[in-house]
C-alpha positions in Angstrom: -6.5 15.1 28.4 -10.0 13.9 27.6 -11.6 10.7 26.3 -10.0 11.0 22.9 -6.4 11.2 24.1 -4.2 8.8 22.3 -0.9 7.1 23.2 1.6 6.5 20.5 4.4 4.0 20.6 7.9 5.3 19.9 7.8 3.5 16.5 4.4 5.1 15.6 5.7 8.5 16.6 8.8 8.2 14.4 6.7 7.0 11.5 4.2 9.8 11.9 7.0 12.4 12.1 8.4 11.2 8.8 4.9 11.4 7.2 4.2 14.8 8.7 7.5 16.2 7.4 7.0 14.8 4.0 6.2 17.0 1.0 4.3 14.6 -1.2 0.9 13.5 0.3 -0.5 16.6 2.0 -3.6 14.8 3.3 -1.5 12.0 4.8 0.9 14.6 6.3 -2.0 16.5 7.9 -3.4 13.3 9.3 -0.1 12.4 10.8 0.2 15.9 12.4 -3.3 15.5 13.9 -2.3 12.3 15.6 1.0 13.7 16.8 -0.6 16.9 18.2 -3.3 14.9 20.0 -0.8 12.5 21.5 1.1 15.6 22.7 -2.0 16.6 24.6 -3.4 19.3 22.4 -7.2 19.6 22.5 -9.3 18.8 19.5 -10.4 22.5 19.2 -6.8 23.7 19.3 -5.7 21.2 16.7 -8.6 22.3 14.5 -7.7 25.9 14.8 -4.0 25.4 14.3 -4.5 23.3 11.2 -7.5 25.2 9.9 -9.7 22.0 9.8 -13.0 21.2 11.3 -13.3 19.6 14.7 -15.2 16.8 13.0 -12.2 16.0 10.8 -10.0 15.9 13.8 -12.4 13.7 15.7 -12.7 11.3 12.8 -9.0 10.7 12.5 -8.6 10.2 16.2 -11.6 7.8 16.4 -10.2 5.8 13.4 -6.9 5.5 15.2 -8.5 4.4 18.4 -10.9 1.9 16.8 -9.1 0.7 13.7 -5.4 1.5 14.1 -2.8 3.7 12.7 -3.1 2.8 9.0 -6.8 3.4 9.0 -6.4 6.8 10.6 -3.9 7.8 7.9 -5.3 6.2 4.7 -8.7 5.8 3.2 -10.0 2.7 1.3 -7.9 0.0 2.9 -10.3 -2.6 1.6 -9.5 -4.6 -1.5 -12.3 -2.9 -3.6 -15.4 -4.1 -5.3 -15.2 -7.5 -6.9 -15.2 -7.7 -10.6 -18.7 -7.7 -12.0 -17.8 -9.2 -15.4 -16.6 -12.8 -15.1 -13.6 -14.1 -17.1 -16.1 -16.3 -19.1 -18.1 -13.3 -20.0 -15.1 -11.4 -21.1 -13.9 -14.4 -23.2 -17.4 -14.6 -24.9 -17.2 -10.9 -25.7 -13.7 -11.2 -27.1 -14.6 -14.3 -29.1 -17.6 -12.4 -30.5 -15.3 -9.6 -31.6 -12.9 -12.0 -33.3 -15.7 -13.3 -35.5 -16.9 -11.4 -38.5 -20.5 -10.1 -38.2 -21.6 -12.3 -41.1 -20.4 -15.4 -39.1 -22.9 -14.4 -36.4 -25.8 -13.8 -38.8 -25.4 -10.0 -39.2 -25.8 -8.3 -42.5 -22.6 -6.2 -42.5 -19.0 -7.3 -43.3 -17.0 -5.8 -40.5 -17.5 -4.5 -37.0 -17.7 -0.9 -35.9 -17.5 -0.2 -32.2 -21.1 0.9 -32.3 -22.3 -2.3 -34.1 -20.3 -4.6 -31.9 -21.6 -2.8 -28.8 -25.1 -3.2 -30.0 -24.6 -6.9 -30.8 -23.1 -7.6 -27.4 -25.9 -5.8 -25.6 -28.5 -7.6 -27.7 -27.1 -11.1 -27.4 -25.3 -11.2 -24.0 -28.3 -12.4 -22.0 -29.2 -15.2 -24.4 -25.5 -16.3 -24.2 -25.8 -16.5 -20.4 -24.0 -13.3 -19.6 -26.7 -10.8 -18.6 -24.2 -8.3 -17.1 -22.7 -7.7 -20.5 -26.1 -6.4 -21.7 -25.3 -3.1 -19.9 -21.6 -2.9 -20.8 -20.5 0.5 -22.0 -18.7 1.4 -25.3 -15.9 2.8 -23.2 -15.4 -0.5 -21.4 -15.8 -2.5 -24.6 -13.1 -0.4 -26.3 -10.7 -0.7 -23.4 -11.2 -4.5 -23.3 -10.6 -4.8 -27.1 -7.5 -2.6 -26.9 -6.1 -4.6 -24.0 -6.7 -7.8 -25.9 -5.1 -6.2 -29.0 -8.2 -7.0 -31.2 -8.4 -4.8 -34.2 -11.3 -4.9 -36.6 -11.9 -3.1 -39.8 
């Protein structure tokens, strides 16, 4: 059967059959079928032809199963993700800034626009000890303000 033959437990086989017969996540269903077909002894080339996929795709799924387990073979991105770049203290400084009037902070206008607040944050973040905020986008700033329910005139 070749070096990439895999052996499935009865439980794994049942789980894969449920996923393969499912109608929601096609990618996961295809990956389940790959593993089932390989466990049944089908060659990589035959699986690729039957499923109209590349042999590299088939080999990748089989390799992931053999080296990292069933879940890694079925699903991508099983890591927790990239850690947050903007600290809670930085967010609080940003929100506190938005809660003040521009005049309180030495600006010459009476109320914030998103553009003005964004410019202020970018210009003063590093001096306040939050250099990451100097590159914050207006989209992120707007989302943060909406989430915090901060409305300005």
